[in-house]
C-alpha positions, 0 to 999 in steps of 0.5 A: 100497151099495143098488142104488137108490143105485148107480143114482143115483150111476152116473147122469150127472145127480144133484142133490146137497144138502149141509148141514154144520156145525162143531159137536160132530158126532154121537156114534158111538153115536147114528149108527144112530138119527138117522134114526128118526122120533122120535129126539131128543137133547133132554130131555122137553118140550124139543122134537121129533125132529131131522126127519132121518126126514122128510128120509130118507123124502122122499129115499127116495120120490124115488128118492134117498139120504141119507148122513152123514159125521161127525167127532165133535168137528168137525161133520157133513155130510149129503148128499142125493142125488136123481135129476135131473129129466128133460125130462118133469118139466121140461116146462111145465104149462098153468095150470088155471083155478079158479073161486071158489065162491060162499058159500051 
């Protein structure tokens, strides 16, 4: 387990987002590819990647981690672990007044 993940899981306050399905699961041979930026199981011109690389990148930037539990033929579960927000992040911010620009 990576040090960042160990720190998150050892923390008292962790946010968890879990998404699961009951579909066919991820084929075992593809598990090491699903977080690659342009990975897709679709045919050419039938769509883009799964978007998991974006989720993975956002979680990493926030100091978190993404894991996948998979039972081929019975579904997959993705768990996104994020450090919980502290008092500083939850403090209310005063609104900033924005003046509309007048057209020239």
